[in-house]
C-alpha positions as CSV (number, residue, x, y, z in Angstrom):
1,M,0.0,-0.2,0.0
2,T,1.2,3.3,-1.1
3,K,2.9,5.2,2.1
4,L,1.6,8.2,2.7
5,P,3.7,11.2,4.3
6,L,2.8,12.3,8.1
7,P,2.3,15.8,8.3
8,E,4.8,18.0,10.6
9,P,4.0,19.2,13.8
10,P,4.4,22.6,14.9
11,Q,8.1,22.8,16.0
12,N,7.9,26.4,17.8
13,S,6.2,26.5,20.7
14,E,5.2,30.1,20.7
15,Q,3.2,29.5,17.1
16,F,-0.6,30.4,17.5
17,L,-3.0,27.8,18.6
18,H,-4.8,27.9,15.2
19,E,-1.2,26.2,13.9
20,L,-2.1,23.5,16.1
21,A,-5.5,23.2,14.7
22,N,-4.2,23.1,11.3
23,Y,-1.7,20.3,12.5
24,Y,-4.8,18.1,13.7
25,R,-6.9,18.8,10.8
26,A,-3.9,17.7,8.7
27,L,-3.3,14.5,10.6
28,L,-7.1,14.0,10.7
29,N,-6.9,14.3,6.7
30,Y,-3.9,12.0,6.9
31,H,-5.6,9.0,8.3
32,Q,-9.0,9.5,6.3
33,R,-6.8,8.9,3.3
34,S,-5.2,6.2,4.5
35,A,-8.3,4.6,5.3
36,T,-9.6,5.2,2.1
37,L,-6.6,3.4,0.3
38,A,-6.6,0.6,2.4
39,A,-10.1,0.0,2.1
40,S,-10.2,0.3,-1.7
41,R,-7.1,-2.3,-1.9
42,L,-9.1,-4.4,0.8
43,A,-12.3,-4.8,-1.4
44,H,-10.4,-5.5,-4.3
45,V,-8.4,-8.4,-2.8
46,E,-11.2,-9.9,-0.8
47,T,-13.4,-9.9,-4.1
48,L,-10.6,-11.9,-5.8
49,L,-10.5,-14.2,-3.0
50,N,-14.2,-15.0,-3.0
51,L,-14.4,-17.8,-5.5
52,G,-17.6,-18.8,-3.7
53,Q,-19.6,-16.3,-5.5
54,P,-19.5,-16.7,-9.2
55,T,-20.7,-13.4,-10.2
56,L,-18.0,-11.5,-8.3
57,E,-15.4,-14.1,-9.6
58,Q,-16.1,-12.9,-13.1
59,Q,-16.1,-9.3,-12.4
60,A,-13.2,-9.3,-10.0
61,T,-10.4,-10.9,-12.4
62,L,-7.6,-8.8,-12.2
63,E,-7.3,-6.5,-14.8
64,P,-4.0,-4.2,-15.6
65,G,-6.0,-1.2,-15.5
66,L,-7.7,-2.1,-12.3
67,D,-5.1,-0.6,-9.7
68,S,-5.0,3.3,-12.0
69,V,-9.0,3.2,-11.5
70,I,-8.4,3.0,-7.7
71,K,-5.7,5.2,-7.6
72,T,-7.7,8.1,-9.6
73,T,-10.6,7.3,-7.2
74,V,-8.6,7.4,-4.1
75,E,-6.4,10.8,-5.3
76,R,-10.0,12.4,-6.3
77,Q,-11.1,11.7,-2.6
78,E,-8.0,12.9,-1.5
79,S,-8.9,16.5,-3.1
80,L,-12.3,16.2,-2.0
81,T,-11.7,15.6,1.6
82,S,-12.2,19.0,3.9
83,T,-9.4,20.8,5.6
84,Q,-11.9,21.7,8.4
85,L,-12.9,19.3,11.0
86,P,-16.5,17.5,10.5
87,S,-19.5,19.7,11.7
88,S,-19.2,16.8,14.7
89,E,-15.9,18.2,15.6
90,Q,-15.5,14.6,16.7
91,P,-12.0,13.1,15.4
92,G,-12.5,10.2,12.9
93,A,-16.2,11.5,11.8
94,I,-16.0,11.0,8.1
95,S,-18.0,12.6,5.3
96,I,-20.1,10.3,3.1
97,G,-19.0,12.5,0.3
98,S,-15.5,11.7,0.5
99,F,-16.3,8.2,-0.1
100,L,-18.5,8.9,-3.6
101,P,-17.1,8.3,-7.1
102,N,-18.3,10.5,-9.6
103,L,-18.9,9.8,-13.3
104,E,-15.6,9.9,-14.6
105,D,-14.5,7.2,-12.2
106,L,-17.6,4.7,-13.0
107,E,-16.6,4.9,-16.8
108,E,-13.3,4.2,-16.3
109,L,-14.2,1.1,-14.0
110,L,-16.7,-0.3,-16.5
111,K,-14.1,0.4,-19.5
112,T,-11.4,-1.5,-17.6
113,N,-13.9,-4.4,-17.4
114,R,-14.9,-4.3,-20.6
115,G,-17.0,-7.6,-21.6
116,K,-18.4,-8.0,-18.1
117,M,-21.1,-6.9,-16.1
118,L,-20.5,-5.2,-12.7
119,H,-23.1,-5.0,-10.0
120,L,-23.7,-2.3,-8.0
121,D,-22.3,-4.1,-4.9
122,Y,-19.3,-5.0,-6.6
123,I,-18.9,-1.0,-8.0
124,V,-19.5,0.3,-4.6
125,R,-16.6,-2.2,-3.0
126,I,-14.0,-1.3,-5.8
127,L,-14.4,2.5,-5.5
128,C,-15.8,3.5,-2.1
129,G,-14.3,0.4,-0.3
130,R,-15.9,-1.7,3.0
131,L,-18.4,1.1,4.7
132,A,-20.4,0.6,7.9
133,D,-24.3,-0.4,6.9
134,K,-25.8,3.0,7.8
135,E,-22.9,4.6,5.2
136,L,-23.0,1.6,2.7
137,Y,-27.1,2.5,1.9
138,S,-26.7,6.0,1.6
139,V,-23.7,5.6,-0.8
140,K,-25.4,2.9,-3.0
141,Q,-28.3,5.4,-3.7
142,V,-26.0,7.8,-4.8
143,V,-23.9,5.4,-6.8
144,K,-27.1,4.0,-8.4
145,Q,-28.4,7.7,-9.3
146,L,-25.0,8.0,-10.8
147,L,-25.2,5.1,-12.9
148,E,-28.5,5.9,-14.1
149,R,-27.7,9.3,-15.2
150,G,-24.5,7.8,-17.0
151,A,-26.5,5.7,-18.9
152,S,-29.2,8.2,-19.9
153,Q,-26.2,10.3,-21.1
154,G,-25.0,6.9,-23.5
155,R,-21.6,6.6,-21.4
156,W,-22.6,2.8,-20.6
157,M,-25.4,0.7,-20.6
158,A,-27.9,-1.1,-17.9
159,V,-28.0,-4.8,-18.3
160,P,-31.7,-5.9,-19.1
161,D,-33.5,-8.3,-16.6
162,S,-30.4,-8.0,-14.1
163,P,-31.3,-5.6,-11.8
164,D,-28.6,-3.1,-10.8
165,C,-26.1,-4.7,-13.2
166,W,-24.2,-2.7,-15.7
167,T,-21.5,-2.7,-18.4
168,I,-20.0,-0.5,-21.0
169,D,-21.1,-1.8,-24.2
170,L,-24.0,-4.1,-24.4
171,S,-23.3,-5.3,-27.7
172,E,-20.7,-7.2,-26.6
173,F,-23.4,-9.7,-25.3
174,P,-25.1,-11.2,-28.2
175,E,-28.0,-12.3,-26.2
176,L,-28.7,-9.2,-24.7
177,A,-27.6,-6.7,-27.6
178,S,-31.2,-6.8,-29.0
179,L,-33.0,-5.9,-25.6
180,P,-34.2,-2.9,-24.3
181,T,-32.1,-0.9,-21.9
182,K,-31.5,2.2,-19.9
183,G,-29.0,4.6,-22.1
184,R,-29.6,3.5,-25.2
185,S,-32.8,3.1,-27.5
186,R,-33.0,-0.4,-29.0
187,K,-36.2,-1.7,-30.9
188,R,-37.1,-5.4,-29.1
189,G,-36.7,-8.3,-31.5
190,V,-34.7,-11.2,-32.6
191,S,-31.5,-12.2,-30.4
192,R,-28.5,-11.6,-32.9
193,L,-25.6,-14.3,-32.9
194,P,-23.4,-14.0,-35.5
195,G,-25.0,-14.3,-38.9
196,N,-27.6,-17.2,-38.7
197,E,-30.4,-17.7,-40.9
198,K,-31.9,-20.3,-38.7
199,L,-32.0,-18.2,-35.6
200,D,-34.2,-15.2,-37.3
201,R,-37.3,-17.5,-37.4
202,Y,-37.4,-17.1,-34.0
203,K,-38.3,-13.9,-31.5
204,N,-35.2,-14.5,-29.3
205,L,-32.5,-16.9,-28.0
206,T,-35.0,-18.7,-25.7
207,E,-37.6,-19.7,-28.1
208,A,-34.8,-20.8,-30.3
209,I,-33.3,-23.3,-27.7
210,R,-36.6,-24.8,-26.8
211,N,-37.4,-25.4,-30.5
212,C,-33.8,-27.0,-30.9
213,L,-34.2,-29.4,-28.0
214,E,-37.6,-30.1,-29.1
215,E,-36.5,-31.2,-32.6
216,N,-33.7,-33.5,-31.1
217,M,-36.0,-35.3,-28.4
218,P,-35.4,-37.7,-27.0
219,K,-31.9,-37.0,-27.4
220,A,-30.6,-34.8,-24.2
221,M,-28.1,-31.9,-25.7
222,S,-25.3,-30.4,-24.0
223,I,-24.5,-26.4,-25.0
224,N,-21.8,-27.5,-27.7
225,D,-24.6,-29.8,-29.2
226,I,-27.0,-26.7,-29.4
227,L,-24.3,-24.3,-30.9
228,D,-23.3,-27.1,-33.5
229,W,-27.3,-27.0,-34.5
230,F,-27.5,-23.4,-34.7
231,Y,-24.1,-23.5,-36.7
232,P,-23.4,-26.7,-38.6
233,Q,-21.0,-25.3,-40.7
234,G,-19.2,-23.8,-37.6
235,L,-17.8,-20.4,-36.8
236,P,-14.6,-18.6,-36.3
237,Q,-12.8,-19.1,-32.8
238,E,-13.9,-15.5,-31.4
239,N,-17.4,-15.6,-32.5
240,K,-17.7,-19.1,-31.4
241,K,-16.6,-18.6,-27.9
242,R,-19.1,-15.4,-27.6
243,A,-21.9,-17.4,-29.5
244,R,-21.3,-20.2,-26.8
245,Q,-21.0,-18.0,-24.0
246,A,-24.6,-16.2,-25.0
247,I,-26.1,-19.7,-25.5
248,R,-24.7,-20.8,-21.9
249,D,-26.2,-18.0,-20.4
250,V,-29.7,-18.5,-21.5
251,V,-29.6,-22.4,-20.8
252,I,-28.5,-21.6,-17.1
253,K,-31.3,-18.8,-16.4
254,K,-33.8,-20.7,-17.9
255,C,-33.1,-23.9,-16.7
256,G,-35.8,-25.6,-14.7
257,Q,-38.8,-23.2,-16.0
258,V,-41.8,-24.7,-17.0
259,G,-42.2,-24.3,-20.5
260,C,-38.3,-24.1,-21.4
261,W,-36.1,-26.8,-20.2
262,K,-34.7,-28.6,-17.5
263,R,-31.3,-30.7,-16.9
264,F,-31.5,-34.3,-17.7
265,A,-27.8,-34.9,-16.3
266,V,-24.4,-32.9,-15.9
267,G,-24.2,-30.5,-18.9
268,L,-27.3,-32.2,-20.8
269,Y,-30.6,-30.8,-21.2
270,M,-34.0,-31.8,-22.2
271,P,-37.2,-29.7,-23.2
272,Y,-39.8,-29.0,-20.2
273,P,-43.3,-28.6,-21.3
274,A,-45.7,-27.0,-19.6
275,E,-48.2,-29.1,-18.0
276,P,-51.4,-29.7,-20.2
277,K,-54.3,-28.0,-19.2
């Protein structure tokens, strides 16, 4: 962790009392900055270690630019830290405003995590560190408003059907790219995976996968089987990777829902028809 220099205490015993007050203000500022920096780094490391939560594991993959995001946020927080004691006049009482990121901080974090969906909780942990419950609620509300404002300006996008999730560009998720979202006007229509006429017959990827499973009954199909059924001629490696991920996301999300499909065995799926009336 970056070592911050301690402020120098007054050396001349005849200096005025207000210089001593300035010293304690500087000392308070130093500890606030140290706590903010430590909290940001701790949140980052704990998120990387928290392998039991897949969404955080995916979101918290170490990126070369993440340190710069944290550094930028800490530097901006330092500039926002008041040189005056808090109104409570209690040492250690920290203003909520010193924790808040701005639109530029949010945009840089989302760009650093391009191709990922970041949840509000993760964004707050990375940019604001660990907060007490009372502070956390207030900070989350403000950060959420900033995210919605940035989305309305077209700087990033909210993820459809995933509350409080955000990404820099929804077009990087083929299954979601055609769904309406805050920040950019999109017409709801067929989910567009890489150029495939077979998919054009369906309203969305869910309907296409269900039809694929029904046509191949009684065979149970894997995600790779479904991908090969959509693209019998194959795909370039990069397109294949994205298409497979899009299919996988929908298969996992809809698995077990009546009218969609259910798990037949590990990695194998079959239709789950609705109960006849």
